[in-house]
PAGU-803454 format. One record per residue (C-alpha): residue number from 0; x, y, z. Coordinates in Angstrom, 2 decimals, padded with zeros to 5 digits. Example, Ala and Ser with C-alpha at 12.3 -4.5 7.8 and 13.67 -1.06 7.14 Angstrom:
NODE:0:012.30:-004.50:007.80
NODE:1:013.67:-001.06:007.14
REM end
This chain:
NODE:0:-025.64:021.72:-065.31
NODE:1:-023.84:021.26:-068.63
NODE:2:-020.29:022.63:-068.76
NODE:3:-020.50:025.31:-071.43
NODE:4:-016.97:025.14:-072.82
NODE:5:-018.25:026.66:-076.05
NODE:6:-019.14:029.84:-074.12
NODE:7:-015.86:030.20:-072.20
NODE:8:-013.21:032.73:-073.33
NODE:9:-010.30:031.21:-075.23
NODE:10:-007.22:031.30:-072.99
NODE:11:-004.77:031.86:-075.86
NODE:12:-006.34:034.86:-077.56
NODE:13:-007.24:037.44:-074.92
NODE:14:-005.89:040.27:-077.12
NODE:15:-007.39:039.04:-080.39
NODE:16:-008.59:042.50:-081.39
NODE:17:-005.00:043.78:-081.34
NODE:18:-003.57:041.17:-083.72
NODE:19:-002.22:042.42:-087.06
NODE:20:-004.58:041.30:-089.85
NODE:21:-002.30:038.55:-091.18
NODE:22:-001.82:037.13:-087.69
NODE:23:-005.57:037.40:-087.01
NODE:24:-006.47:035.46:-090.14
NODE:25:-003.86:032.77:-089.49
NODE:26:-005.03:032.36:-085.88
NODE:27:-008.67:031.98:-086.94
NODE:28:-007.83:029.42:-089.62
NODE:29:-005.62:027.48:-087.22
NODE:30:-008.40:027.38:-084.62
NODE:31:-010.93:026.17:-087.22
NODE:32:-008.63:023.26:-088.09
NODE:33:-009.37:021.79:-084.66
NODE:34:-012.94:021.07:-085.80
NODE:35:-011.87:018.09:-087.91
NODE:36:-010.04:016.53:-084.96
NODE:37:-013.18:016.84:-082.82
NODE:38:-015.22:015.00:-085.45
NODE:39:-012.54:012.34:-085.84
NODE:40:-012.73:011.67:-082.10
NODE:41:-016.47:010.99:-082.50
NODE:42:-016.09:008.56:-085.43
NODE:43:-017.35:005.55:-083.46
NODE:44:-020.56:007.34:-082.45
NODE:45:-021.15:008.64:-085.98
NODE:46:-020.69:005.11:-087.36
NODE:47:-023.18:003.80:-084.79
NODE:48:-025.69:006.43:-085.92
NODE:49:-025.26:005.39:-089.57
NODE:50:-025.72:001.71:-088.71
NODE:51:-028.87:002.41:-086.71
NODE:52:-030.34:004.80:-089.28
NODE:53:-030.08:002.64:-092.41
NODE:54:-032.71:-000.03:-091.52
NODE:55:-035.28:002.64:-090.64
NODE:56:-034.68:004.47:-093.90
NODE:57:-034.84:001.19:-095.84
NODE:58:-038.25:000.70:-094.22
NODE:59:-039.44:004.02:-095.67
NODE:60:-038.44:006.41:-092.88
NODE:61:-037.34:010.01:-093.16
NODE:62:-034.38:012.08:-092.04
NODE:63:-035.60:014.85:-089.71
NODE:64:-033.10:017.56:-088.84
NODE:65:-033.79:019.80:-085.84
NODE:66:-031.85:022.84:-084.64
NODE:67:-031.80:026.52:-083.80
NODE:68:-029.65:029.29:-085.26
NODE:69:-026.49:028.10:-086.99
NODE:70:-027.17:024.48:-086.00
NODE:71:-030.64:024.60:-087.54
NODE:72:-029.36:026.20:-090.74
NODE:73:-026.67:023.55:-091.08
NODE:74:-029.31:020.84:-090.67
NODE:75:-031.44:022.52:-093.33
NODE:76:-028.44:022.72:-095.67
NODE:77:-027.70:019.02:-095.29
NODE:78:-031.34:018.14:-095.92
NODE:79:-031.57:020.27:-099.08
NODE:80:-028.39:018.86:-100.62
NODE:81:-029.41:015.20:-100.44
NODE:82:-031.87:015.39:-103.33
NODE:83:-029.57:016.70:-106.08
NODE:84:-026.60:014.71:-104.77
NODE:85:-028.23:011.34:-104.15
NODE:86:-031.79:011.62:-105.54
NODE:87:-033.09:011.31:-101.97
NODE:88:-036.79:012.28:-102.12
NODE:89:-037.40:015.78:-100.70
NODE:90:-040.46:014.55:-098.82
NODE:91:-038.20:012.15:-096.94
NODE:92:-035.93:014.90:-095.69
NODE:93:-037.48:017.30:-093.16
NODE:94:-035.77:020.30:-091.56
NODE:95:-037.27:021.84:-088.42
NODE:96:-035.74:025.19:-087.50
NODE:97:-036.56:027.20:-084.37
NODE:98:-038.52:030.21:-085.60
NODE:99:-039.54:028.49:-088.84
NODE:100:-038.22:029.15:-092.33
NODE:101:-038.01:032.91:-091.68
NODE:102:-035.12:032.08:-089.32
NODE:103:-033.03:030.96:-092.31
NODE:104:-032.23:034.56:-093.23
NODE:105:-032.89:036.43:-090.01
NODE:106:-032.54:035.45:-086.36
NODE:107:-035.88:034.96:-084.61
NODE:108:-035.25:036.08:-081.05
NODE:109:-036.47:033.75:-078.34
NODE:110:-037.49:030.94:-080.69
NODE:111:-034.76:028.63:-079.44
NODE:112:-036.04:028.96:-075.87
NODE:113:-039.44:027.40:-076.64
NODE:114:-039.29:023.69:-075.79
NODE:115:-043.00:023.17:-076.41
NODE:116:-042.67:024.65:-079.91
NODE:117:-039.94:022.10:-080.66
NODE:118:-042.20:019.28:-079.49
NODE:119:-045.17:020.69:-081.42
NODE:120:-043.11:020.96:-084.62
NODE:121:-042.10:017.30:-084.33
NODE:122:-045.72:016.27:-083.80
NODE:123:-046.86:018.43:-086.73
NODE:124:-044.30:016.69:-088.94
NODE:125:-045.87:013.34:-087.97
NODE:126:-042.53:011.93:-086.88
NODE:127:-042.84:008.17:-086.36
NODE:128:-040.95:004.95:-085.61
NODE:129:-039.20:004.64:-088.98
NODE:130:-037.89:008.21:-088.89
NODE:131:-034.38:009.30:-087.90
NODE:132:-034.29:012.58:-085.96
NODE:133:-030.96:014.42:-085.90
NODE:134:-031.01:016.93:-083.03
NODE:135:-028.24:019.54:-083.32
NODE:136:-027.25:022.03:-080.62
NODE:137:-023.79:023.47:-080.01
NODE:138:-024.59:024.07:-076.34
NODE:139:-026.29:020.70:-076.13
NODE:140:-029.17:022.09:-074.11
NODE:141:-031.20:024.35:-076.44
NODE:142:-034.82:024.14:-075.19
NODE:143:-036.37:024.01:-078.69
NODE:144:-034.11:021.07:-079.58
NODE:145:-034.67:019.31:-076.25
NODE:146:-038.44:019.58:-076.66
NODE:147:-038.16:018.14:-080.15
NODE:148:-035.88:015.35:-078.91
NODE:149:-038.31:014.23:-076.23
NODE:150:-041.25:014.30:-078.65
NODE:151:-039.29:012.31:-081.24
NODE:152:-038.35:009.69:-078.65
NODE:153:-041.97:009.48:-077.52
NODE:154:-042.98:008.88:-081.16
NODE:155:-040.50:005.98:-081.40
NODE:156:-038.09:007.65:-083.82
NODE:157:-034.36:006.96:-083.73
NODE:158:-032.81:010.03:-082.10
NODE:159:-029.26:011.17:-082.79
NODE:160:-028.08:014.06:-080.61
NODE:161:-025.15:016.21:-081.74
NODE:162:-023.54:018.65:-079.27
NODE:163:-020.27:020.52:-078.85
NODE:164:-020.08:020.34:-075.07
NODE:165:-019.24:017.21:-073.04
NODE:166:-022.06:015.68:-070.97
NODE:167:-024.67:017.69:-072.87
NODE:168:-028.36:016.72:-072.41
NODE:169:-029.06:016.46:-076.15
NODE:170:-026.36:013.79:-076.49
NODE:171:-027.21:012.12:-073.19
NODE:172:-030.96:011.81:-073.81
NODE:173:-030.75:010.78:-077.46
NODE:174:-030.53:007.10:-078.35
NODE:175:-027.15:007.86:-079.93
NODE:176:-025.14:010.82:-078.66
NODE:177:-022.37:012.46:-080.69
NODE:178:-020.12:014.91:-078.84
NODE:179:-017.95:017.17:-080.99
NODE:180:-015.76:018.63:-078.25
NODE:181:-014.48:021.78:-079.97
NODE:182:-013.79:023.69:-076.75
NODE:183:-013.58:027.47:-076.53
NODE:184:-014.13:029.58:-079.61
NODE:185:-011.48:032.08:-080.69
NODE:186:-014.26:034.69:-080.58
NODE:187:-015.82:033.86:-077.25
NODE:188:-019.19:032.14:-077.59
NODE:189:-019.46:032.42:-081.39
NODE:190:-020.41:028.83:-082.12
NODE:191:-020.82:029.61:-085.82
NODE:192:-017.02:029.17:-085.87
NODE:193:-015.36:025.81:-085.15
NODE:194:-018.42:024.35:-083.40
NODE:195:-020.41:025.01:-086.58
NODE:196:-017.58:023.73:-088.76
NODE:197:-017.46:020.48:-086.77
NODE:198:-021.24:020.11:-087.09
NODE:199:-021.00:020.56:-090.87
NODE:200:-018.28:017.91:-091.14
NODE:201:-020.25:015.51:-088.93
NODE:202:-023.47:016.02:-090.90
NODE:203:-021.66:015.59:-094.24
NODE:204:-020.10:012.40:-092.93
NODE:205:-023.29:010.96:-091.45
NODE:206:-025.61:011.64:-094.38
NODE:207:-023.09:010.67:-097.05
NODE:208:-022.25:007.42:-095.26
NODE:209:-025.97:006.65:-094.95
NODE:210:-026.45:007.24:-098.68
NODE:211:-023.48:005.00:-099.50
NODE:212:-025.03:002.23:-097.38
NODE:213:-028.29:002.80:-099.31
NODE:214:-026.49:002.04:-102.61
NODE:215:-026.30:005.62:-103.84
NODE:216:-022.59:005.28:-104.66
NODE:217:-020.71:002.81:-106.87
NODE:218:-017.02:002.59:-106.00
NODE:219:-016.56:006.23:-105.10
NODE:220:-018.74:007.54:-107.93
NODE:221:-021.91:009.51:-107.20
NODE:222:-024.20:007.44:-109.42
NODE:223:-027.63:008.47:-108.14
NODE:224:-027.49:012.20:-108.75
NODE:225:-030.38:014.11:-110.33
NODE:226:-029.19:015.62:-113.61
NODE:227:-031.41:018.71:-113.49
NODE:228:-029.18:021.19:-115.31
NODE:229:-026.43:021.31:-117.95
NODE:230:-023.62:021.03:-115.40
NODE:231:-025.15:017.95:-113.79
NODE:232:-025.81:016.36:-117.18
NODE:233:-022.14:016.77:-118.04
NODE:234:-021.30:015.22:-114.67
NODE:235:-023.66:012.30:-115.34
NODE:236:-021.96:011.63:-118.68
NODE:237:-018.53:011.73:-117.04
NODE:238:-019.60:009.39:-114.22
NODE:239:-021.16:006.91:-116.63
NODE:240:-018.04:006.92:-118.79
NODE:241:-015.79:006.44:-115.76
NODE:242:-017.86:003.53:-114.43
NODE:243:-018.07:001.68:-117.76
NODE:244:-014.95:002.82:-119.66
NODE:245:-017.29:003.81:-122.48
NODE:246:-016.63:006.91:-124.57
NODE:247:-018.70:010.01:-123.89
NODE:248:-020.86:009.53:-126.97
NODE:249:-021.97:006.07:-125.86
NODE:250:-022.44:007.27:-122.28
NODE:251:-024.63:010.15:-123.44
NODE:252:-026.75:007.86:-125.63
NODE:253:-027.32:005.42:-122.77
NODE:254:-028.24:008.25:-120.42
NODE:255:-030.68:009.77:-122.89
NODE:256:-032.32:006.36:-123.31
NODE:257:-032.63:005.93:-119.54
NODE:258:-033.91:009.40:-118.65
NODE:259:-030.43:010.45:-117.49
NODE:260:-030.45:007.89:-114.68
NODE:261:-026.76:007.14:-114.21
NODE:262:-027.26:003.78:-112.49
NODE:263:-029.47:002.50:-115.28
NODE:264:-027.07:003.74:-117.95
NODE:265:-024.12:002.01:-116.27
NODE:266:-025.88:-001.35:-116.06
NODE:267:-027.28:-000.99:-119.59
NODE:268:-023.80:-000.40:-121.03
NODE:269:-021.95:-002.92:-118.87
NODE:270:-024.47:-005.71:-119.44
NODE:271:-025.57:-004.67:-122.94
NODE:272:-029.19:-004.41:-121.82
NODE:273:-032.08:-002.15:-122.82
NODE:274:-032.90:000.46:-120.14
NODE:275:-036.03:-001.31:-118.88
NODE:276:-034.11:-004.54:-118.23
NODE:277:-031.26:-002.63:-116.59
NODE:278:-033.76:-000.84:-114.38
NODE:279:-035.42:-004.14:-113.40
NODE:280:-032.05:-005.69:-112.61
NODE:281:-031.26:-002.77:-110.28
NODE:282:-034.65:-002.97:-108.60
NODE:283:-034.07:-006.65:-107.82
NODE:284:-030.94:-005.79:-105.80
NODE:285:-032.19:-002.68:-103.99
NODE:286:-030.49:-000.30:-106.38
NODE:287:-026.96:-001.67:-105.93
NODE:288:-024.95:-001.16:-109.10
NODE:289:-022.28:-003.56:-107.87
NODE:290:-024.83:-006.31:-107.24
NODE:291:-026.60:-005.63:-110.54
NODE:292:-023.31:-006.12:-112.40
NODE:293:-022.42:-009.32:-110.58
NODE:294:-022.67:-012.61:-112.48
REM end
């Protein structure tokens, strides 16, 4: 039986409801700060997950996030943000949430207890050997997530299990287990607090590191964003100017000529190439700006 530290009362805050408001707020913030330390302790496992995920994604695989409640919503959030941030195709980022999309805004009672539904959702998503399934459960034993995990393993997908309790089944049965040991919550059992915060940090770290390995970043510049609104177009101009030391007017002209594709604009300016040649140069080196600029 998994030790449910996330459900145990916090020993230091038995009279939490009696704290003055300032003390209450400070105590909650201080407790949340422990989330980052829990993720830091799992850095080796997160790095292993990144290393294992990249070849499958290079082969055309998808990221498949699975969770219930807060964990499921955090997986959905990570999946949604990868397209505008890194131009990752939406069809290659799947989020499976216990209770379906209606559970995004309202809890669907009992949905997390249905292991067969988790397995059926994985099968319906046609999860296969090139896919990377990220199974998220604070308790580490949520039936919906465990059912999905076993179905994903049976389909040959890479499975990455993220839990907030030591020796949790979701981490133990996954090919790569990540334990974010956040301990007791300041509000007993409310894993939307530091357990959820640790999950968000871990997911940010994992997906961003994967995208960096997939050549979505040049230096530390986000050069594969989708400029779909005025704010992002301004950001694209700024990034292009930073990468090439060109003025904003030249950066804008190069972006307009390349369909506001920052990578293409950078290579076009730096190598004095027309957009089509810059695009071909990038394609020859798997989208790496650094390699495309090399002599």
